[in-house]
N, C-alpha and C positions, 0 to 999 in steps of 0.2 A: 234325539239330539246327541251331538258329541260334546265331550267336556275335557278341560285340561287343569292341571294343577302346576302352576308356575313358580311356587315358592316352597322348596324342600331342602331338608338338611340330611346329611349322613354322618357316619363316623369319620369322614375326612375333615369335619370340623367339630361342631358340638352336638351333633345328632347321635342316635345310638344304632340306627339300622345301616347295614352295608347297602351299597347300591343294589345289589342283587335283591335283598329283602325289599327294599323300597319299591323296585320294579314290580315284584310279586304282588305288593299291597296295591299298587296302581292298576294292575290287571284285575284284581279282586273287586275293585271300586269301578271298574269298567271305564278307566281313563283313556281317552285317545292320544293325549300328549302330556308330557311331564318335562319340568326343567329342575336341574339340580343347581341350587344357589347357595353352596356352602360359603362360610365366611372367609373371605380373603384367600381363597384357594379354588383352583380348578382341577385339583389332584384327582377327584373322584369322578370327573366327567367321562373319560374314556370307558371305565368300567360300567358306568351307568348307561351309556350308549350302547354297549354290548348287550347289557341286561335287558334293556327296553326293546331292542331289536329282536331278542329272543322271545319276548312275550307279545310282539305286535304292537308296541307303543312307540309313537313318535317322540323322539328326544330332542330336547333344546339346551344347548350348553348355556350356562350361566355362572354367576357368582354374585355374592352380596358384599359391598365395599361399605365400611364405616367412614362417613364424611362428615364435614361440618361446614356451615356458611354462617358468617356473622355471629359465631359463638353458639349456634344451634346444631346439635348432633342430628344427623339424618342417615338413613341407609339407602344405598343406591343398588339397584339391581342391573346387572348387564346380562342381556340375552343375545344369543347367537354369536357369542364372542369366539374368536379364533383361539383355541386352547394352545396353539404353538406359537402365538405372536410373541416375538422375543421381548419387547417392551413390557407388555403385560406381564410375562413371566418374572421379568426382573423386578418389577414394581411389587408383584405378588410375594416375591421372595423377601423383599424388604419389609412388607406388612407382617409377614410370619415371623421374622426376627424380632420384630416390635412386640408381637403377641407373646413370643417365648420369654422375652425379657419382662413382660408384665406379670407372667406366671411367677417368675423368680422374685420379683418385687413383693407380690401378694404372700408368697411363702415365707419371705424374710420378715414381713409385718406379723405373720402368724407366729413365727418363731419368737418375735418380741413379746408377744402375749403369752409365752410359754407353752406353745403347742408345738410340739417337735415334728412337724410334718417336713418331709424332704421334697425338694422340687423333682427329684428323680422319679418319686413315687407318682407324681402328678403326670409327669411326661410319659412314664410307662402306661398309665391307665388311659391317658388321651391317645397315645399311639398315632398322632398325626402331627402334621407341620403347622396346623392352625389351631392351637389350643385356647380354650376360653374359661371363664368362670365356672361353667358347669363342671368342668373337669376337677377344679380345685375342691368344689363342693362334694362331688363323688369320692375324691381322694379322703376328705375329712370324714366321710361316712365309713368308707373302707377301713380306715385307721381307728375307728370308734370314737372320733371326737364329736360327731354329730349323728344324730339319728334319721335326719332327713334331709333333702335338698332345701326345703323351706327353712329349716332351722340353720343350715349353713349360711344361706343368703341372709337370713334375718339378723343373725348374730355377727356375722364377719363381712360378707361379700357385697351387700347392697351398697348403693351410693352412700357415702357418709358413715359407713360402719368401719370398724377399726382395720380391716384388711382389704379395703376397697382401694384400688389404684385406678386413676383416670386412663381412659382408653386413647391411644393414639388415633388421630382422626386426619385423613388427607383432606385437602380443600375439595369441596363439592365440584367446583368448576374444573379442578384437574381430573377428578374421578369421572366426569361426564366426557371429558376430552380423551382419557384413557380408554374408556369403554368404546367410544367412536372409532378411535385409531386402531382398536382390535375388532373392528367390523361389527360391533355390537349395538344394540338398542338400549338406551339408558332410561331406567324407570325408577320413580321415588317409591320406596317400600312403605307399607302400612303408615301413610300420613296421619291417619287419626290417632296413632300412638305418639307421633312427634308434636302434634299441636303447633306446627309452625307454618300455617297457611300462609303468612305474610311473606315467606322467603319464596313461594312457588313462582311468582313472576320473575325473579332474578334467575332461578334455575331454568325456566323456559327460556330467557334471554341467552343463557349459557348452552342451550341445545338440549334440554331435558325432553324426552320423547314421550314419556307416559306416567300415569299415577296407577298405583296398585289400590283400586277401588275396593275390591272384595278381599277380605282377610279374616281369619278366624276370630280376631279380636275387634273387628268392625261391626257395629250394630247395622241394621237396615237404614237407619237414619243417617249414620256416618257414611255408609256405602253411597247413599244417594246424594249426599253432600259433595263427595269427591267425584261422583259421575257428572254432577253439575259443574264442578271447576274444571274437570277434564274437557267437558264440552266447550266451556268458556274460553280456555286456553288452547283448544284444538289439540288436546293431548290423547295418546292412546289409553286404552283401559286395560288393566291386567288384574289378576287376581290368583290367590294361593293360600294354602292351609298354614305355611309357616310350620310344617310338621318337624319336630325334632326326635321322632321316635318315642321312646318311654322316658326321655330326659325331663319333660315338663308334664308329667302326669300321663293322661290318656293320649295315644297317637292321634294326631289331627287329619292325617290324610283321609280324604273323603268328606270332609266337613265343608270344604269350599270347591265348588265346581264351576269353572269358568267356561262359559259357552265358547266353542271352537271358533267361531267367527272372529273373536279377539286375537286368536294365534294368527289367523289369515292377515289381519291388519298389522300385527307384529312383523310378519314376514314381508309384507308390502314396504313397511318403514325400512326394514333392513336393506331391501333392493334399493330404495331412494337413497339412502345414505351411502350405498356402495357407488351408485351412479354419480353422485354429488363429489365423492373422493375421487373417482376416475377422472371427472371433468376437471377437478382442480390440478391433477397431476398431468393433464395433457399438455 
């Protein structure tokens, strides 16, 4: 059987692996297809495509967008998005600016707690356009203010801790429309972590294409629950490890293997969406 991992991160957002390292791990685990889904960026996709081609793995361009609906935070994965799409690039740039400002605000709050961390240190360590909390945590460790990522999050960076800053979230309906207009397929990431099943019908009405039923933090029972919901709403099924490299302990690549038939269905959906768009513009 052939398998895919459709939820992966690199150092273009908050992962620690380069695209080349990630592709090498994919080959090690015998993956037939991989998708790079860095947060609010498609910056690593071109390099990942080249790296995958070099090791004989099919590459699917992707990104993970932070969104909200009715006050609920959710993450949307866009697959097969056109990485040169002007509107997508403009929106990504806006999301990245917001992320950078959030880092500055977190550092300002740490400074108020008499922790003299500089935002330059965080940006230098992150070395990407889409920085996140793990970069602040690593900067705190590097500067000797914390001993581990867990300590940094538990003391300062978790929700309701002194340096936590709310995340900007685009409307889920706008995010789905953005993915579609960039030629992509829109999938709700790790629904079992969001616990917001009640908003799934609204997302379906807005054009949601699939649910990430298989995830490293989904139990078998959770996966089965979302497979049932996907079937009920006629949604595609996807899955991925959500590997962030060594950022969150052990690397997760290889822990979730999605049967390749689901990649084929994603491709079919991409074709249907393209056809629908073409007909609309006729």
